[in-house]
C-alpha positions in Angstrom: -45.1 -21.1 -0.8 -43.3 -18.4 0.9 -42.7 -20.6 4.1 -40.9 -23.2 1.8 -38.9 -20.5 0.1 -37.6 -19.5 3.7 -36.8 -23.1 4.4 -34.8 -23.3 1.2 -32.9 -20.1 2.0 -32.1 -21.4 5.4 -30.9 -24.7 4.0 -28.8 -22.7 1.3 -27.3 -20.7 4.2 -26.4 -23.9 6.1 -24.7 -25.6 3.1 -22.9 -22.4 2.0 -21.6 -21.6 5.6 -20.4 -25.2 6.3 -18.8 -25.8 3.0 -17.2 -22.3 2.3 -17.3 -20.7 5.8 -19.3 -17.8 4.3 -22.7 -16.9 2.8 -23.4 -14.7 -0.1 -24.6 -11.3 1.2 -27.8 -11.3 -0.6 -29.1 -14.3 1.2 -29.5 -12.3 4.3 -31.8 -9.6 3.0 -33.7 -12.5 1.3 -34.1 -14.3 4.6 -35.2 -11.0 6.3 -37.8 -10.3 3.6 -39.2 -13.9 3.6 -39.1 -13.8 7.5 -41.2 -10.7 7.5 -43.7 -12.1 5.0 -44.3 -15.2 7.2 -44.1 -13.2 10.5 -47.0 -12.7 12.8 -45.3 -10.6 15.3 -45.6 -6.8 15.8 -42.9 -4.3 14.9 -42.6 -3.4 18.5 -41.7 -7.0 19.3 -39.2 -6.9 16.4 -37.6 -3.8 17.8 -37.3 -5.3 21.3 -35.6 -8.4 19.9 -33.4 -6.2 17.9 -32.3 -4.3 21.1 -31.8 -7.6 22.7 -29.4 -8.8 19.9 -27.6 -5.4 19.9 -27.2 -5.5 23.7 -25.8 -9.1 23.4 -23.2 -8.0 21.0 -22.3 -4.9 22.9 -21.8 -7.1 26.0 -19.7 -9.6 24.1 -17.6 -6.6 22.9 -17.2 -5.2 26.4 -16.3 -8.7 27.8 -13.6 -9.4 25.1 -12.2 -5.8 25.4 -11.8 -6.2 29.2 -10.3 -9.6 28.8 -7.8 -8.5 26.1 -7.2 -5.1 27.8 -7.9 -3.3 24.6 -10.8 -2.5 22.5 -11.9 -5.5 20.5 -14.3 -5.5 17.6 -16.2 -8.8 17.7 -16.0 -9.0 14.0 -12.3 -9.4 14.2 -12.2 -13.1 14.6 -15.0 -13.8 16.9 -18.2 -13.3 15.1 -18.5 -12.7 11.4 -20.7 -9.9 10.0 -22.7 -12.7 8.3 -23.5 -14.3 11.7 -24.7 -11.0 13.0 -26.8 -10.3 9.9 -28.3 -13.8 10.2 -29.4 -13.3 13.7 -30.9 -10.0 12.8 -32.6 -11.6 9.7 -34.5 -14.1 11.6 -35.8 -11.7 14.3 -39.3 -11.5 12.6 -39.7 -15.3 13.0 -39.9 -15.2 16.8 -41.7 -13.5 19.6 -39.3 -11.9 22.0 -39.3 -14.9 24.4 -38.9 -17.4 21.6 -36.0 -15.3 20.1 -34.2 -15.5 23.5 -34.8 -19.3 23.6 -33.6 -19.5 20.0 -30.6 -17.5 20.6 -29.6 -19.5 23.6 -30.4 -22.9 22.6 -29.0 -22.3 19.1 -25.7 -21.0 20.3 -25.5 -24.0 22.8 -26.3 -26.5 19.9 -23.7 -24.6 17.6 -21.0 -25.1 20.2 -21.8 -28.7 20.9 -22.0 -29.7 17.1 -18.7 -27.8 16.6 -17.1 -29.8 19.5 -18.3 -33.1 17.9 -17.2 -32.1 14.5 -13.8 -31.2 15.9 -13.4 -34.9 17.0 -13.4 -35.8 13.3 -12.2 -32.9 11.5 -10.2 -29.9 12.9 -11.7 -26.6 12.1 -10.6 -23.1 13.3 -13.9 -21.4 12.6 -17.5 -22.2 13.6 -20.2 -21.9 10.9 -22.4 -20.2 13.3 -24.9 -18.8 10.8 -25.2 -22.3 9.2 -25.6 -24.2 12.3 -28.2 -21.6 13.5 -30.0 -22.0 10.2 -30.7 -25.7 11.2 -31.9 -24.4 14.6 -34.2 -22.0 12.8 -35.6 -24.6 10.5 -36.3 -26.9 13.5 -38.1 -24.1 15.4 -40.1 -23.4 12.2 -41.2 -27.0 11.7 -41.8 -27.8 15.3 -43.2 -24.3 16.6 -46.6 -25.7 17.1 -45.4 -28.6 19.2 -43.0 -26.7 21.3 -44.7 -24.9 24.4 -43.4 -21.5 24.9 
């Protein structure tokens, strides 16, 4: 039952982000809570994945700051706080190596889908958390069939 609640929350996140370019703030704690309930990984592994996410956000901030020759906050037009909260909320669903694969493939998928959508409808922003929700659903449903 909790697994299906998580799937519902991820679908809700997708619909909201694609339609409104934002997700209600309370959805992320609910995703985190249900992710913890269905999780089988250790707190230590969650911490390592969290450190990976933090390091990726810091590297992106450093890269953008060097490129723009001034301090850039990635939440100012690059990533929304909701996108970062989503990436943090799904950490309990993945072992560290799975999280890296999820993050990498999910981001690539998101960019690919956005490029395809741009052919039909011009959009300035990418519904990153929404598209990543689809990737998370796919991983959850196909996890036993994917060799990691």
